[in-house]
C-alpha positions in Angstrom: 20.7 -1.2 -7.7 19.7 -4.8 -8.4 18.2 -5.5 -11.8 14.4 -5.4 -11.9 12.2 -8.1 -13.3 11.1 -7.8 -16.9 7.4 -7.3 -17.7 6.7 -4.7 -15.1 6.1 -1.0 -15.4 8.1 0.5 -12.6 8.8 4.0 -11.4 12.2 5.4 -12.5 15.2 4.7 -10.2 17.3 7.6 -8.9 18.9 9.7 -11.7 16.3 8.8 -14.3 13.6 11.3 -13.5 13.5 15.0 -12.8 11.0 17.8 -12.4 11.5 21.2 -14.1 9.4 24.3 -13.4 8.6 26.0 -16.7 7.7 29.6 -15.9 10.6 31.8 -16.9 11.8 32.7 -20.4 15.0 30.7 -19.9 13.2 27.5 -18.9 12.9 26.0 -22.4 16.7 26.0 -22.8 17.0 24.2 -19.5 14.5 21.6 -20.5 16.3 21.1 -23.8 19.6 20.6 -22.0 18.2 18.2 -19.4 16.2 16.0 -21.8 19.3 15.8 -24.1 21.3 14.4 -21.3 18.6 11.7 -20.6 18.2 11.0 -24.3 22.0 10.4 -24.8 21.9 7.8 -22.0 19.5 5.8 -24.1 21.6 6.2 -27.3 19.7 8.9 -29.0 21.6 10.9 -31.6 21.3 12.6 -34.9 17.8 13.0 -36.2 16.2 11.0 -33.4 17.8 13.3 -30.8 16.7 16.3 -32.8 13.1 15.2 -32.8 13.2 14.9 -29.0 14.8 18.3 -28.6 12.4 20.0 -31.0 9.3 18.5 -29.3 10.4 19.3 -25.8 11.5 22.8 -26.6 8.1 23.6 -28.3 6.2 22.1 -25.3 8.2 24.1 -22.8 7.9 27.3 -24.9 4.1 26.8 -25.0 4.0 26.5 -21.2 6.0 29.7 -20.7 3.8 31.6 -23.2 0.4 30.4 -22.2 0.2 28.5 -18.9 0.0 29.2 -15.2 2.4 27.3 -13.0 3.7 25.1 -15.8 6.0 22.2 -15.1 7.5 19.3 -17.0 8.5 15.9 -15.8 11.4 14.4 -17.8 12.2 10.7 -17.3 13.3 7.4 -18.6 10.4 4.9 -18.5 10.5 1.1 -18.6 7.4 -0.7 -19.6 7.7 -4.5 -19.9 11.5 -4.3 -20.1 11.5 -1.7 -22.9 13.1 1.6 -22.1 11.9 4.9 -23.6 12.3 8.6 -23.1 9.3 10.7 -22.0 8.2 14.1 -21.0 5.0 15.1 -19.2 3.6 18.7 -19.2 1.0 20.0 -16.7 -0.3 23.4 -15.9 -3.1 25.1 -14.0 -4.8 26.8 -16.8 -6.2 28.6 -18.6 -6.5 25.4 -20.8 -6.7 25.2 -24.6 -9.8 26.8 -26.0 -9.8 24.8 -29.3 -7.7 21.6 -29.2 -8.2 20.7 -32.9 -6.9 24.1 -34.0 -3.9 23.9 -31.6 -2.9 20.7 -33.5 -2.6 22.7 -36.8 1.0 23.2 -38.1 1.9 26.9 -38.0 -0.6 27.8 -35.3 0.8 30.2 -32.7 -0.8 32.9 -30.7 2.2 34.5 -29.0 5.6 33.7 -30.5 6.1 30.0 -30.0 7.8 28.0 -32.7 4.5 27.6 -34.5 4.8 23.9 -34.9 1.5 23.1 -33.4 0.7 20.4 -30.9 0.0 18.1 -33.9 3.6 18.3 -34.9 4.7 17.4 -31.4 2.4 14.4 -31.6 4.0 13.3 -35.0 7.5 13.7 -33.6 6.7 11.4 -30.7 6.1 7.6 -30.9 3.3 7.9 -28.4 1.5 11.0 -27.1 -1.6 12.2 -25.4 -3.3 15.5 -24.6 -6.2 16.5 -22.4 -7.3 20.1 -21.8 -10.1 21.6 -19.8 -11.0 25.4 -20.0 -10.1 27.2 -16.7 -8.6 23.9 -15.3 -5.5 23.3 -17.4 -3.8 20.9 -19.7 -1.9 17.7 -19.3 0.3 16.4 -22.2 2.8 13.7 -22.6 5.2 12.6 -25.4 7.2 9.4 -25.5 10.2 8.5 -27.7 11.6 5.0 -28.3 15.4 4.7 -28.6 16.9 4.2 -32.0 16.8 0.6 -33.2 14.5 -0.6 -30.3 13.2 -4.0 -31.3 11.9 -5.1 -27.8 8.8 -7.2 -28.2 5.7 -5.2 -27.2 7.7 -1.9 -27.1 5.2 -0.4 -29.5 2.2 -0.9 -27.2 1.1 1.2 -24.2 -0.3 -0.8 -21.2 -3.5 0.4 -19.4 -1.5 1.6 -16.4 0.9 4.5 -15.7 2.4 6.3 -12.8 4.3 9.4 -11.9 6.7 10.2 -9.0 8.0 13.6 -7.9 10.9 13.9 -5.5 10.7 16.3 -2.6 12.6 19.5 -3.4 16.2 19.3 -2.1 16.3 15.5 -2.2 18.0 13.4 -4.9 16.1 10.2 -4.4 12.3 9.7 -4.2 11.0 7.8 -1.2 7.9 6.7 -3.2 7.9 3.9 -5.8 5.4 1.9 -7.8 5.3 -1.1 -10.0 2.5 -2.8 -12.0 1.9 -5.5 -14.6 -0.9 -6.7 -16.9 -1.2 -10.5 -16.8 -4.1 -12.4 -18.5 -6.6 -9.5 -18.2 -5.7 -8.5 -14.6 -3.5 -5.6 -13.6 -1.4 -6.3 -10.5 -0.3 -3.0 -8.9 1.7 -1.8 -5.9 2.6 1.6 -4.6 4.9 2.2 -1.6 5.5 5.4 0.4 8.8 4.8 2.2 8.8 6.3 5.7 10.1 9.9 5.6 12.1 10.9 2.6 15.5 10.7 1.1 17.8 7.7 0.5 16.5 5.6 3.4 12.9 6.1 2.3 13.9 5.2 -1.2 15.6 2.0 0.0 12.4 0.9 1.7 10.2 1.7 -1.3 12.5 -0.3 -3.7 12.4 -3.2 -1.3 8.7 -3.2 -1.8 9.1 -3.2 -5.5 11.4 -6.2 -5.4 9.1 -8.0 -3.1 6.3 -7.5 -5.6 8.4 -9.0 -8.4 9.4 -11.9 -6.2 5.8 -13.1 -5.8 4.8 -14.8 -9.0 1.8 -13.4 -10.8 -1.1 -14.0 -10.4 -1.0 -13.6 -6.6 -3.3 -12.4 -4.0 -2.7 -8.8 -2.8 -2.4 -10.0 0.8 0.3 -12.4 -0.2 2.3 -9.7 -2.0 1.9 -7.4 1.1 3.2 -10.2 3.4 6.2 -10.6 1.2 6.8 -6.9 1.2 6.6 -6.9 5.0 9.4 -9.5 5.2 11.6 -7.8 2.5 11.2 -4.4 4.2 12.1 -5.6 7.7 15.8 -4.5 7.1 14.6 -1.0 6.1 12.8 1.8 7.9 9.5 0.5 6.4 6.6 2.4 4.9 3.0 2.4 3.7 2.1 -0.1 1.0 -1.0 -0.6 -1.1 -1.5 -3.6 -3.4 -4.4 -4.1 -5.9 -5.5 -6.7 -8.4 -7.7 -5.0 -10.9 -10.0 -7.5 -12.8 -12.2 -5.6 -15.3 -13.8 -8.7 -16.8 -14.9 -9.8 -13.3 -15.9 -6.3 -12.3 -13.8 -6.6 -9.2 -10.8 -5.1 -7.4 -9.0 -7.1 -4.8 -7.1 -4.9 -2.4 -4.8 -5.0 0.6 -3.1 -2.0 2.2 -1.2 -1.0 5.3 -0.6 2.6 6.2 -1.6 5.8 4.5 -1.4 5.2 0.8 -4.8 6.3 -0.6 -6.6 3.9 -2.9 -9.7 4.8 -5.0 -12.1 3.4 -7.5 -13.1 6.3 -9.6 -16.3 6.2 -11.7 -18.0 8.8 -13.9 -19.9 10.3 -11.0 -18.2 9.4 -7.8 -15.1 7.8 -6.3 -15.1 5.0 -3.7 -12.2 4.6 -1.3 -10.6 1.2 -0.5 -9.6 0.5 3.1 -6.0 0.1 4.4 -5.3 -0.9 8.0 -3.0 1.1 10.3 0.6 0.1 10.6 4.1 0.2 9.0 5.1 -2.5 6.5 8.4 -3.9 7.6 7.8 -3.2 11.2 4.1 -3.3 12.5 1.9 -5.0 9.9 0.3 -7.8 11.8 -3.3 -7.3 10.6 -3.0 -7.6 6.9 -6.5 -8.0 5.4 -7.7 -8.3 1.8 -11.1 -7.0 0.6 -12.9 -7.2 -2.7 -14.7 -4.1 -4.2 -17.0 -3.8 -7.2 -15.4 -2.2 -10.3 -17.9 -0.4 -12.5 -17.4 -0.5 -16.3 -15.1 2.2 -17.4 -13.8 3.0 -13.9 -10.2 4.0 -13.1 -8.2 2.7 -10.1 -6.0 5.3 -8.5 -3.3 4.8 -5.8 -1.4 7.7 -4.4 0.9 8.5 -1.5 0.1 11.0 1.2 2.4 13.5 -0.4 -0.8 14.3 -2.4 -4.0 15.5 -0.7 -7.5 14.2 -1.4 -8.5 17.4 -3.1 -9.0 16.1 -6.7 -12.1 15.3 -8.6 -11.9 13.6 -12.0 -15.7 13.6 -12.5 -15.4 17.4 -13.3 -13.2 16.5 -16.4 -15.5 14.9 -18.9 -14.0 12.0 -20.9 -10.8 11.9 -19.0 -11.5 8.4 -17.4 -11.5 6.9 -20.9 -8.1 8.5 -21.9 -4.5 7.3 -21.4 -3.7 6.4 -17.8 -0.8 8.7 -17.9 -3.1 11.7 -18.5 -5.2 10.6 -15.6 -2.2 10.3 -13.3 -0.9 13.7 -14.4 -4.3 15.3 -13.8 -4.4 13.9 -10.2 -0.8 15.0 -9.6 -1.7 18.5 -10.8 -5.1 18.9 -9.0 -4.5 17.2 -5.7 -2.1 19.7 -4.2 0.9 18.6 -2.3 2.4 18.3 1.2 6.1 18.6 2.2 6.9 15.1 1.0 7.6 13.0 -2.1 4.6 12.5 -4.3 3.5 9.5 -6.4 0.4 8.4 -8.2 -0.5 5.2 -10.2 -3.5 5.0 -12.4 -5.1 1.9 -14.0 -7.8 2.5 -16.7 -10.3 -0.1 -17.7 -11.7 1.4 -20.9 -10.7 0.0 -24.2 -9.1 -3.4 -23.3 -11.9 -5.9 -23.4 -14.0 -4.6 -20.5 -17.7 -5.5 -20.6 -19.9 -2.5 -21.2 
């Protein structure tokens, strides 16, 4: 695979992300084994590797003991050129009754290691947790490689995404990329036509096209570049957004069935894509501007997810880490027989008026 441009947060390439169902007693051992293999690829060893193994094992054990339909996403992430190791946990309830107590060292209700979620948070370089009674919990933990001195590696951008490969396939046909430049997030999500390696080839062509167009750029211009780049592939659906919180505006252009939403505290508003296939039939590329309320979140997702999700029922989530928002959408939306991807851009806490 061609090297990707620095400065972008991009979905993991093939071999750097996997999904593990965590429902059986043997699952934590499998999680430990798989995350160790990913960690060693980034140079983790000794105490740093032990911290990763301990945190992941405790998280997996908690899912087995307490959760319904628990799963973990294990992956290498690259934000702004810096690589890190990350796991994301999600479940469908019953949720954590008392989050502050669950962070207490030694707390355990049914035979977990008793480290407490607070200990997992201390082991990780970055972490986040959101839990809602009867709905479920989403949690992530991120670990920087030993000796990482990449500029900006200690900060988390206001954007995050997740991809899940269709069962039985080794390559995900969905991909995303996004970047924060001078107060604006430029974001793209592509759903390659079908699934498997040919869909992945189309999606990564869209990623490279997005990187080719110098930021700042109009979404319509990025989409036209993607159309040219994807002409040698089977094509796909592409959505491109420029999120400008200071201006209270989202500029958007999309072709095909990638869903695009502006989500406020009480309702969500869809952004319009035109019919077509980028790389083949995308003659009517149009760009529209939409109002962006203070504190809103922009969500893009492929049609591997349904529209059956509602963040307004989860108080405070819109102001939390974008990875928690993306994980909640992935959990709540349900899935079709396809690859799944979601990209979330938050606007709270980084200089947004109001």
